[in-house]
Structure formats: C-alpha cells, structure tokens
C-alpha positions as a printed NumPy array, in Angstrom:
array([[ -0.175,   0.105,   0.251],
       [  2.407,   2.326,   0.804],
       [  4.542,   1.37 ,  -2.151],
       [  1.87 ,   2.178,  -4.592],
       [  1.777,   5.987,  -3.112],
       [  4.958,   7.04 ,  -4.439],
       [  6.026,   6.873,  -8.192],
       [  8.561,   5.205,  -9.623],
       [ 10.334,   8.156,  -9.891],
       [ 10.024,  11.91 ,  -8.612],
       [  8.711,  14.58 , -10.895],
       [ 11.29 ,  16.899, -12.997],
       [ 12.77 ,  19.395, -10.926],
       [ 10.799,  22.176, -12.9  ],
       [  7.381,  20.325, -12.293],
       [  8.196,  19.582,  -8.642],
       [  8.943,  23.116,  -8.078],
       [  5.867,  24.01 ,  -9.399],
       [  4.106,  21.658,  -7.76 ],
       [  5.389,  22.683,  -4.687],
       [  4.007,  25.948,  -5.395],
       [  0.924,  24.998,  -6.163],
       [  0.238,  22.99 ,  -3.134],
       [  1.575,  25.822,  -0.716],
       [ -1.085,  28.165,  -2.798],
       [ -3.667,  25.14 ,  -1.867],
       [ -3.186,  25.201,   1.939],
       [ -2.838,  28.867,   2.113],
       [ -6.236,  28.961,   0.221],
       [ -7.979,  26.346,   2.509],
       [ -6.342,  27.897,   5.564],
       [ -7.84 ,  31.068,   4.685],
       [-10.936,  29.981,   4.666],
       [-10.883,  28.155,   8.249],
       [ -9.373,  31.287,   9.077],
       [-12.681,  32.771,  10.741],
       [-13.003,  29.772,  12.858],
       [ -9.285,  29.209,  13.756],
       [ -8.227,  32.701,  13.914],
       [ -4.26 ,  32.823,  15.247],
       [ -4.58 ,  28.667,  16.21 ],
       [ -3.099,  26.257,  13.963],
       [ -1.194,  28.768,  11.721],
       [  1.07 ,  26.118,  10.207],
       [ -0.65 ,  22.463,  10.469],
       [ -2.25 ,  22.249,   6.956],
       [  1.029,  23.306,   5.202],
       [  2.258,  20.344,   6.521],
       [  0.018,  18.288,   4.102],
       [  1.835,  20.532,   1.478],
       [  5.253,  19.605,   2.322],
       [  4.333,  16.059,   2.825],
       [  2.649,  15.473,  -0.953],
       [  5.605,  17.729,  -2.229],
       [  8.132,  15.596,  -0.885],
       [  6.419,  12.41 ,  -1.982],
       [  6.133,  13.362,  -5.686],
       [  8.211,  16.376,  -6.458],
       [ 11.485,  14.868,  -4.194],
       [ 13.453,  16.243,  -1.546],
       [ 14.077,  19.519,  -3.349],
       [ 10.308,  20.175,  -3.799],
       [  9.829,  19.453,  -0.233],
       [ 12.402,  21.553,   1.233],
       [ 10.957,  24.469,  -1.142],
       [  7.   ,  23.489,   0.071],
       [  8.553,  23.745,   3.457],
       [ 10.363,  26.947,   3.214],
       [  7.639,  28.948,   1.386],
       [  5.076,  27.194,   3.866],
       [  6.798,  28.569,   6.946],
       [  7.028,  32.195,   5.868],
       [  3.349,  32.004,   3.907],
       [  1.822,  30.879,   7.245],
       [  3.744,  33.441,   9.727],
       [  3.531,  36.477,   7.073],
       [ -0.684,  35.647,   6.874],
       [ -1.857,  33.737,   9.745],
       [  0.438,  34.923,  12.7  ],
       [ -0.522,  38.51 ,  14.311],
       [  0.328,  41.139,  13.462],
       [ -0.211,  40.09 ,  10.075],
       [  0.964,  41.239,   6.787],
       [  4.568,  40.96 ,   8.507],
       [  6.952,  38.27 ,   9.151],
       [  6.923,  38.299,  13.261],
       [  9.333,  35.822,  14.884],
       [  9.197,  37.215,  18.523],
       [  8.124,  35.598,  21.91 ],
       [  5.779,  32.193,  21.026],
       [  5.385,  32.854,  17.408],
       [  9.08 ,  32.636,  16.392],
       [  8.877,  29.312,  18.631],
       [  6.085,  27.929,  16.436],
       [  7.864,  29.158,  13.33 ],
       [ 11.145,  26.917,  14.229],
       [  9.322,  23.83 ,  15.299],
       [  7.06 ,  24.256,  12.223],
       [ 10.734,  24.255,  10.126],
       [ 12.268,  21.722,  12.249],
       [  9.247,  19.301,  11.997],
       [  8.621,  20.049,   7.9  ],
       [ 12.859,  19.127,   7.563],
       [ 12.321,  15.834,   9.547],
       [  8.769,  15.053,   7.251],
       [ 10.862,  15.864,   3.939],
       [ 13.967,  13.776,   4.947],
       [ 11.824,  10.702,   6.018],
       [ 10.035,  10.685,   2.813],
       [ 13.252,  10.951,   0.92 ],
       [ 14.828,   8.166,   2.401],
       [ 11.418,   6.167,   2.469],
       [ 10.852,   6.467,  -1.555],
       [ 14.908,   6.106,  -1.69 ],
       [ 14.466,   2.634,  -0.044],
       [ 11.371,   1.981,  -1.988],
       [ 12.708,   2.816,  -5.467],
       [ 15.803,   0.289,  -4.754],
       [ 13.364,  -2.622,  -3.477],
       [ 11.501,  -2.194,  -6.853],
       [ 14.613,  -2.196,  -8.698],
       [ 15.798,  -5.455,  -7.246],
       [ 12.701,  -7.209,  -7.504],
       [ 13.001,  -6.288, -11.303],
       [ 16.236,  -7.058, -11.398],
       [ 15.392, -10.595,  -9.833],
       [ 12.944, -11.343, -12.115],
       [ 14.826, -10.792, -15.121],
       [ 17.49 , -13.054, -13.841],
       [ 14.718, -15.486, -13.032],
       [ 13.462, -15.633, -16.272],
       [ 16.824, -15.65 , -17.998],
       [ 17.455, -18.785, -16.002],
       [ 14.484, -20.315, -17.149],
       [ 15.17 , -19.633, -20.648],
       [ 18.651, -20.932, -20.445],
       [ 17.634, -24.076, -18.489],
       [ 14.852, -24.884, -21.024],
       [ 17.36 , -24.324, -24.077],
       [ 20.16 , -26.223, -22.063],
       [ 17.641, -28.985, -21.832],
       [ 16.921, -29.062, -25.231],
       [ 20.529, -29.044, -26.293],
       [ 21.3  , -31.721, -24.061],
       [ 18.384, -33.892, -25.279],
       [ 19.865, -33.588, -28.959],
       [ 23.358, -34.306, -28.112],
       [ 22.442, -37.501, -26.475],
       [ 20.161, -38.778, -29.188],
       [ 22.639, -37.745, -31.779],
       [ 25.263, -39.47 , -30.533],
       [ 23.349, -42.773, -29.824],
       [ 22.514, -42.719, -33.593],
       [ 26.232, -42.541, -34.691],
       [ 27.628, -44.501, -32.208],
       [ 28.441, -48.357, -32.889],
       [ 29.14 , -49.274, -29.266],
       [ 28.537, -48.179, -25.73 ],
       [ 31.859, -47.232, -24.674],
       [ 32.018, -44.784, -27.878],
       [ 28.899, -43.653, -27.139],
       [ 30.466, -43.126, -23.605],
       [ 33.218, -41.158, -25.022],
       [ 31.16 , -38.909, -27.06 ],
       [ 28.793, -37.841, -24.637],
       [ 31.238, -37.568, -21.748],
       [ 33.579, -34.769, -24.352],
       [ 30.384, -33.112, -25.691],
       [ 29.021, -32.764, -22.125],
       [ 32.46 , -31.125, -21.153],
       [ 32.228, -28.741, -23.535],
       [ 28.82 , -27.871, -22.805],
       [ 30.103, -27.261, -19.441],
       [ 32.842, -24.689, -20.741],
       [ 30.109, -22.882, -22.603],
       [ 27.941, -22.532, -19.683],
       [ 30.882, -21.207, -17.344],
       [ 31.294, -18.439, -20.072],
       [ 27.754, -17.647, -19.887],
       [ 28.305, -17.326, -16.224],
       [ 31.128, -14.94 , -16.38 ],
       [ 28.898, -12.806, -19.238],
       [ 26.203, -12.312, -16.845],
       [ 23.402, -12.931, -19.558],
       [ 25.16 , -10.966, -21.889],
       [ 26.058, -13.883, -23.966],
       [ 30.159, -15.372, -24.236],
       [ 32.962, -13.309, -25.827],
       [ 33.427, -15.02 , -28.834],
       [ 37.457, -15.058, -28.871],
       [ 37.233, -16.438, -25.258],
       [ 34.924, -19.225, -26.099],
       [ 37.109, -20.242, -29.13 ],
       [ 40.155, -20.183, -27.015],
       [ 38.611, -22.054, -23.852],
       [ 36.488, -24.826, -26.152],
       [ 40.089, -25.893, -28.026],
       [ 42.214, -25.565, -24.662],
       [ 41.968, -29.563, -24.258],
       [ 43.194, -30.042, -27.539],
       [ 46.387, -28.487, -26.549],
       [ 46.571, -26.863, -30.486],
       [ 49.447, -24.17 , -29.512],
       [ 51.293, -22.411, -32.016],
       [ 49.296, -24.409, -34.497],
       [ 45.96 , -22.051, -33.991],
       [ 45.726, -18.711, -35.655],
       [ 42.749, -16.864, -34.742],
       [ 41.557, -13.103, -35.728],
       [ 38.361, -11.145, -35.707],
       [ 36.674,  -8.32 , -33.684],
       [ 35.371,  -8.249, -30.086],
       [ 32.127,  -9.654, -30.429],
       [ 29.622, -11.321, -27.764],
       [ 27.772, -14.72 , -28.946],
       [ 24.122, -14.669, -27.298],
       [ 23.201, -16.894, -24.949],
       [ 21.001, -18.65 , -26.964],
       [ 23.847, -19.338, -29.516],
       [ 27.012, -20.08 , -27.18 ],
       [ 26.08 , -23.491, -26.091],
       [ 25.324, -24.941, -30.041],
       [ 28.089, -23.012, -31.012],
       [ 30.128, -24.335, -27.93 ],
       [ 29.401, -27.983, -28.95 ],
       [ 29.908, -27.528, -33.124],
       [ 33.486, -26.145, -32.443],
       [ 34.307, -29.525, -29.948],
       [ 33.197, -31.494, -32.621],
       [ 35.351, -29.733, -35.262],
       [ 38.225, -30.135, -33.233],
       [ 37.723, -33.42 , -31.983],
       [ 37.364, -34.742, -35.818],
       [ 40.518, -32.596, -36.582],
       [ 42.51 , -34.309, -33.952],
       [ 40.987, -37.89 , -35.54 ],
       [ 40.842, -37.456, -38.943],
       [ 41.726, -34.12 , -40.008],
       [ 44.737, -31.552, -39.749],
       [ 45.611, -31.877, -36.13 ],
       [ 46.132, -35.586, -36.518],
       [ 49.399, -34.886, -38.35 ],
       [ 52.71 , -32.745, -36.845],
       [ 52.643, -30.799, -39.781],
       [ 48.845, -29.964, -39.723],
       [ 47.744, -26.191, -39.012],
       [ 44.355, -24.486, -38.04 ],
       [ 43.127, -21.138, -38.365],
       [ 39.639, -19.651, -37.054],
       [ 38.447, -16.205, -38.119],
       [ 35.255, -14.045, -38.04 ],
       [ 33.751, -11.229, -39.023],
       [ 30.303,  -9.18 , -38.35 ],
       [ 28.426,  -8.017, -40.924],
       [ 24.789,  -6.417, -39.998],
       [ 22.917,  -8.555, -37.305],
       [ 25.192, -11.453, -38.679],
       [ 28.478, -13.164, -37.646],
       [ 30.246, -15.424, -40.031],
       [ 32.635, -17.83 , -38.665],
       [ 35.352, -19.591, -40.444],
       [ 37.233, -22.868, -39.818],
       [ 39.9  , -23.541, -41.621],
       [ 42.134, -27.011, -41.409],
       [ 45.594, -26.548, -43.442],
       [ 48.247, -28.901, -44.649],
       [ 46.3  , -32.05 , -43.204],
       [ 45.054, -35.062, -45.044],
       [ 42.272, -35.087, -47.392],
       [ 39.072, -35.977, -45.249],
       [ 36.21 , -37.59 , -47.351],
       [ 32.94 , -36.353, -46.645],
       [ 30.919, -38.311, -44.318],
       [ 28.317, -40.533, -45.355],
       [ 25.56 , -39.035, -42.67 ],
       [ 24.564, -35.819, -41.648],
       [ 26.981, -34.746, -39.312],
       [ 26.283, -33.95 , -35.325],
       [ 27.013, -29.9  , -35.635],
       [ 24.399, -29.988, -38.803],
       [ 21.82 , -31.461, -36.658],
       [ 22.556, -29.439, -33.739],
       [ 21.908, -26.45 , -35.363],
       [ 18.62 , -27.571, -37.361],
       [ 17.446, -28.92 , -33.443],
       [ 18.771, -26.626, -31.043],
       [ 18.329, -22.935, -32.351],
       [ 15.549, -21.244, -33.346],
       [ 14.372, -21.142, -37.451],
       [ 16.882, -18.948, -39.231],
       [ 19.022, -18.208, -36.656],
       [ 22.193, -20.426, -37.239],
       [ 23.853, -22.48 , -40.272],
       [ 26.817, -24.508, -40.997],
       [ 28.176, -25.56 , -44.439],
       [ 31.285, -27.674, -44.666],
       [ 33.476, -28.368, -47.466],
       [ 36.336, -31.185, -47.607],
       [ 39.311, -29.585, -49.241],
       [ 42.424, -31.239, -50.345],
       [ 44.282, -30.17 , -47.95 ],
       [ 41.801, -30.037, -44.718],
       [ 37.805, -29.638, -43.726],
       [ 36.684, -26.027, -43.751],
       [ 33.568, -25.212, -42.16 ],
       [ 31.642, -21.495, -42.62 ],
       [ 29.447, -21.014, -39.665],
       [ 27.05 , -18.169, -39.523],
       [ 25.023, -16.697, -36.477],
       [ 22.369, -14.087, -36.01 ],
       [ 24.385, -11.596, -32.958],
       [ 20.822, -11.942, -31.185],
       [ 18.959, -15.342, -31.808],
       [ 15.288, -14.537, -33.002]])
C-alpha cells in the first residue's frame, strides 16, 4: 500500500517546484477559508500536508521548497500582527518547530522513497534473472536431449557413446561457465574459441583473428558443441592429426550476422561423411529457425567450415 503511494521516479525539478508552489497556494487558500474559525490557532498545521505531498511526488528539493514557502507564508498570513514576518516570543518558537518538523518530514519521505525505489529495482532485476535462468535451462535441456539422441545414433558401441557424450558434455559445461562470466550478455567469441580448444593443446598451430564480439546466450552452447566436434574430428582425422597440420579460425561481423570460418591447413584429405554431421543436426534442432547455419567443405588439405550466426537469436 505504501509502495503504491510513491511514484517510480520523482517529477522533473521544474515540475516538482511548480507542484510545491501550487500545494502551498492550496494550503493557504484552505487555511484562509478556515481563518474565521481558527483565527490565530494552528497557523502552520495545514501546510504540513503541502510539504508531505510535495516531498512524495516532487522529491526532497520540492519538499524543501514547499517547507520554506509554507513557513514564511503561514507566519506572514496567519500570525498576528499579520502582513509581516513576526518571529518574536512564542510565534518564533512556532516558526522554528514547524521548520524542524517539516525538515524531518522531508528527510523521512526521501529516505522511504529511496528505499522503496531500490527495492523495486531489485525485484525487477531478480525477475529478469529468474526469467533468463528459466530460458537458459529450457534451452540447455533441449540441447542436451539433442546431444544424447544424436550421439546415440552415430555410435557403434556403448564405450564409443560414453566417450562422445562425455566430451560433448564437457564442452557444454565450458560454454555455461563462459555464460555465467558474461552475466547473461552472452560469451565473447574469442574467449569461447580459446576455452573450447584448450583441452586439445593446439598451441601455436592455431591462429585466430576477428573483432571483439559477444555471442548471444542462445548461440553459445550450440557453437561450443560444434567447435568441440570440429576439433575432435580434426585431431582424429584432419589437420590436427599430423604434425605439420595447422588450424585457422577467423570471424567477421556484417549487420546482424557473425560469419565464422574454421579452416584446416596442411592436413590429410578428409572424405565427406556418409551421414549428416552432429553439428549440422544440432543447429537444425537446438536453435530457433533461421538463427544459425553451418556448411562443410572437404578440401584437399583439410576441412573448412563456414558458420553463420545471428548476433541475437530470434
């Protein structure tokens, strides 16, 4: 109930000052209407409402202006002798007490409003994080299901299935670590490539080039698995299976698309597989439609793979 009484943000300064002046005028009109009944009694009381409302909707600056105007206006208009600012005797004490109460009121309202706004911001951030986690878990489960299903289809034995699943789950875990570091903003592509290829110990045989760019959260996991699959095949059959073999990975950004090229060099010729590859299946099943594509080329000195990703999966 208290939270609803406070706006998300106070009014702009000039609007808050106009509100303060208007509220003081309203308080003065109301007190003037009651003057035949109250006479010299309670000259300041009604003005406290003006200070309160100005503080709530206009912020502490508006509240301070309303307090100062109210003190002077009430004393000038409703303290005898009227028409002058009279601060002697008991009337001076009344002026001082009102000023103190108004200052405390402005301070308390400002502190309460600031606390409520920070609480609202925190609640919204928590809701965003919760929504992102739900989305990420759903996507992760989809990818994992696809990973296990496709690995089972391409494995000839339980031991082969176990080895492939283990490697792919490790790549999946490394991608999640990068996402956690990125705090839901996606993973830096250069870091993702280095992290996925680190277990393969490619060292100086690997060259990378490309601008600083972050892969969206939807793309990070499938891309990590695809890179892991390409590296595994390169170590077993491709350029990384021979001492002279080299690997180059480059990427460019054009509009909403990131183009990544995986190019193996000075390796043996690898014939095209008879079945659709794991990476292609993954992109087809785990990503939203038209968000990522892969294309493999089996060239004389090694495999080349062209990967296209949307900067934000749609």
